[in-house]
C-alpha positions in Angstrom: 0.0 0.0 0.0 1.3 3.4 -1.0 1.6 6.1 1.7 -0.6 9.1 0.9 1.2 12.1 -0.4 -0.2 14.2 2.6 1.4 11.8 5.0 4.7 12.0 3.2 4.6 15.8 3.4 3.7 15.6 7.1 6.6 13.3 7.8 9.0 15.6 5.8 7.8 18.6 7.7 8.4 16.8 11.1 11.9 15.7 10.0 12.8 19.3 9.2 11.3 20.8 12.3 12.6 18.3 14.9 16.2 19.6 14.9 14.9 23.1 15.4 12.7 22.1 18.3 15.5 20.3 19.9 17.7 23.5 20.1 16.9 25.6 23.2 16.0 29.2 22.3 18.8 31.8 22.7 17.5 33.6 25.7 20.0 35.9 27.5 21.4 34.2 30.6 18.4 32.0 31.1 16.4 32.1 34.3 19.3 31.7 36.7 21.5 34.4 35.2 18.8 37.1 34.9 17.6 36.5 38.4 21.2 36.9 39.7 21.8 40.1 37.8 18.5 41.7 39.1 18.9 40.5 42.7 22.5 41.7 43.1 21.6 45.1 41.5 18.7 45.6 43.8 20.6 44.6 46.9 23.4 47.0 46.1 21.3 50.2 45.6 22.5 53.1 47.7 20.7 54.1 50.9 19.3 57.3 49.5 16.8 55.6 47.2 13.2 55.4 48.5 13.0 52.9 51.4 10.4 50.7 49.6 13.0 49.9 46.9 15.3 48.4 49.6 12.9 46.1 51.3 13.3 42.3 51.0 9.9 42.1 49.2 11.1 44.7 46.6 14.4 42.8 46.0 12.5 39.6 45.6 10.1 41.2 43.1 12.9 42.8 41.0 14.7 39.4 41.0 11.6 37.6 39.8 11.1 40.0 37.0 14.6 39.5 35.6 13.5 36.7 33.2 10.2 38.4 32.4 10.7 39.4 28.8 11.8 35.8 28.0 8.4 34.7 29.3 7.0 36.6 26.4 8.9 34.5 23.9 6.5 31.6 23.6 4.8 30.1 20.5 1.6 30.6 22.4 2.0 34.4 21.8 3.5 34.5 18.3 2.9 38.2 17.5 4.3 39.3 20.9 7.3 37.0 20.4 8.0 38.3 16.9 7.6 41.9 17.9 10.0 41.9 20.9 12.6 39.3 19.9 14.9 41.9 18.3 14.9 43.9 21.6 17.2 41.3 23.2 20.3 42.0 20.9 22.1 44.3 18.6 24.6 43.1 16.0 27.1 45.9 16.3 29.0 44.9 13.2 25.8 45.7 11.2 24.7 48.6 13.4 28.0 50.4 12.7 27.1 50.8 9.0 24.9 53.5 10.5 27.0 56.2 12.1 26.3 57.7 14.4 23.4 55.6 15.8 20.3 57.7 16.2 19.0 58.0 19.8 15.4 57.2 18.9 14.0 53.9 17.6 12.1 55.1 14.6 15.0 57.3 13.5 17.1 54.1 13.7 14.6 52.2 11.7 14.6 54.8 9.0 18.4 55.0 9.0 18.7 51.2 8.7 16.4 51.1 5.6 18.4 54.0 4.1 21.7 52.1 4.7 20.2 49.0 3.0 19.7 51.1 -0.1 23.3 52.3 0.0 24.5 48.8 0.6 22.3 46.5 -1.5 24.5 43.5 -1.0 23.7 43.7 2.7 20.1 44.8 2.3 18.6 41.8 4.1 21.1 41.9 7.0 20.4 45.7 7.4 16.8 45.3 8.1 16.3 46.9 11.5 14.9 43.7 13.1 18.0 41.8 11.9 20.3 44.4 13.4 18.4 44.5 16.7 17.0 47.1 19.0 18.8 46.4 22.3 19.9 50.0 23.2 16.5 51.3 22.2 14.3 49.1 24.4 16.7 49.6 27.3 16.6 53.4 27.0 12.8 53.3 26.6 12.2 51.2 29.7 14.7 53.4 31.6 12.7 56.5 30.7 9.5 54.7 31.9 11.3 54.0 35.2 12.4 57.7 35.5 8.9 58.9 34.8 7.4 56.6 37.4 10.0 57.8 40.0 9.1 61.4 39.1 5.4 60.6 39.8 6.5 59.0 43.1 8.2 62.2 44.1 5.1 64.2 43.3 2.7 62.0 45.2 5.1 61.7 48.1 5.4 65.5 48.4 1.6 65.8 48.4 1.3 63.0 51.1 -0.8 61.0 48.7 -0.9 57.2 48.3 2.3 56.0 46.6 1.6 52.3 46.6 0.4 52.0 42.9 3.4 53.9 41.6 5.7 51.9 43.8 4.4 48.8 42.0 5.1 50.4 38.7 8.7 51.3 39.7 9.4 47.8 40.8 8.1 46.4 37.5 10.1 48.9 35.4 13.3 48.2 37.4 12.9 44.5 37.0 12.0 44.8 33.3 15.0 47.1 32.7 17.2 44.5 34.3 16.5 41.9 31.7 17.9 44.0 28.8 20.8 45.3 30.9 21.6 41.6 31.6 21.4 40.8 28.0 23.8 43.6 27.2 26.5 42.1 29.5 26.4 38.8 27.4 28.9 39.3 24.6 27.0 37.1 22.2 24.0 39.5 22.3 26.2 42.1 20.5 27.4 40.2 17.4 26.5 38.5 14.2 28.5 35.6 15.7 25.8 35.1 18.3 25.5 31.3 18.0 28.5 29.9 16.2 31.1 31.8 14.1 29.7 32.9 10.7 31.2 33.9 7.5 33.9 32.4 5.3 36.8 33.6 7.4 37.4 31.7 10.6 41.2 31.6 10.8 41.1 30.6 14.5 38.9 27.7 14.0 36.1 28.8 16.4 33.0 26.6 16.7 30.3 27.0 14.1 28.0 24.8 16.2 24.6 26.4 17.0 24.7 25.4 20.6 27.4 27.6 22.0 25.0 30.5 22.9 22.8 28.4 25.2 25.6 26.3 26.5 27.5 29.5 27.6 24.6 31.5 29.1 22.2 28.9 30.2 23.4 25.4 30.8 26.8 26.4 32.3 25.3 29.2 34.4 22.6 27.0 35.8 25.0 24.3 36.8 27.9 26.3 38.1 27.2 29.9 39.1 25.9 31.1 42.5 25.4 34.5 44.1 28.5 34.1 46.1 30.6 33.7 42.9 29.2 37.0 41.5 28.6 39.3 44.4 32.3 40.1 45.2 32.8 41.2 41.5 30.0 43.8 41.5 31.8 47.1 41.0 31.5 50.3 43.1 28.8 52.8 42.1 29.5 54.8 38.9 27.6 57.9 37.9 25.7 57.8 34.6 26.1 60.9 32.4 24.1 60.5 29.2 22.3 57.2 29.7 22.1 56.4 25.9 25.7 57.1 25.3 26.9 55.4 28.4 24.8 52.3 27.7 26.2 52.1 24.1 29.7 52.2 25.7 28.7 49.3 27.9 27.4 47.3 24.9 30.6 48.1 23.0 32.7 46.8 25.8 30.7 43.6 25.8 31.3 43.2 22.1 35.1 43.3 22.7 34.7 40.1 24.6 33.1 38.1 21.8 36.3 36.4 20.7 37.1 35.7 24.4 33.9 33.6 24.6 35.0 31.6 21.5 38.6 31.2 22.8 37.4 29.9 26.1 34.9 27.6 24.4 37.8 26.0 22.5 39.4 25.0 25.8 36.2 23.4 27.1 35.7 26.2 29.6 31.9 25.9 29.4 31.6 22.1 29.2 30.2 20.5 32.3 31.8 22.0 35.3 34.1 23.9 32.9 37.3 25.6 33.9 38.2 28.2 36.6 38.8 30.7 33.8 35.4 30.0 32.2 33.6 30.3 35.6 35.5 33.6 36.4 34.7 35.0 33.0 30.9 34.3 33.3 30.8 35.6 36.9 32.5 38.9 35.7 29.9 39.3 33.0 27.0 38.7 35.4 28.6 41.2 37.8 28.9 43.8 35.0 25.2 43.4 34.3 24.3 43.8 38.0 26.6 46.9 38.3 25.2 48.6 35.3 21.6 47.9 36.3 22.2 49.3 39.8 23.8 52.4 38.3 20.9 53.0 35.8 18.2 52.6 38.5 20.0 55.1 40.7 20.5 57.5 37.8 16.8 57.3 37.1 16.1 58.2 40.7 18.5 61.1 40.6 17.3 62.4 37.3 13.6 62.1 38.3 14.2 65.1 40.6 14.9 67.4 37.6 12.1 69.6 36.3 10.4 68.5 33.1 11.6 70.7 30.2 8.9 72.9 28.8 7.3 71.6 25.6 7.3 74.0 22.7 4.7 73.4 20.1 5.8 73.3 16.5 3.8 75.0 13.8 
């Protein structure tokens, strides 16, 4: 008996899809890493932030929210997944075709399409969703946090109920932490995000599409604890221009892309890994926690500034 054509097509589709389903999604740091970043940032906030931000309940809430945007990346919500997936990365090799990077998302989108016309051979890669929106979502959430903190100051001055805006502040701080954590992961800043790409690979780095999750997920889950990361959290640093400072942070992460691949060649992220691999991952998690703490504190300080007057344009 012949197999119906529809069954053959179904089997072929399953054969194609099964390898894809077996590969874990490339979510920055996974649950463990994102919770670590958020918790250590919240615990290290300076004493002059509002008291509610330093309670045990607030720290637990901010920690819980660390992986929140990855909870939105499910096939059950395909439109949401497709919309916000590019928020988790920026391929700086592609982004640098646009110089300087605009500060606003839609200006960046327009610049990316203009660049694709100037570089037709790269047109597909220069689509904005292929470059990624990492610094834009981070700045947008940071501004939400600052606006909520400004509202907290207003309500507090009037001796009105601040509980609702406190809940908003905790949500924005936790949400912000996800993207700041992603930015500390070097593979979220490069076209080589999950195996070395392109024809030139003189150092023989892996082209396997498992390095991303092995590095940020499996290895972290199995080997990293708070006590490994906490001593590496840096002292407070002031934030000047949040967009420029955050881009500098991303660019520093991008300088470490080859380090990830070099360590991988030594088996640094296999099983229990090596001391060098563990130290490197702990340093990256600590960098995320440090930057998150600094950005939360900067939002608090800048929320005290008066809102600039808005001038209407004719």
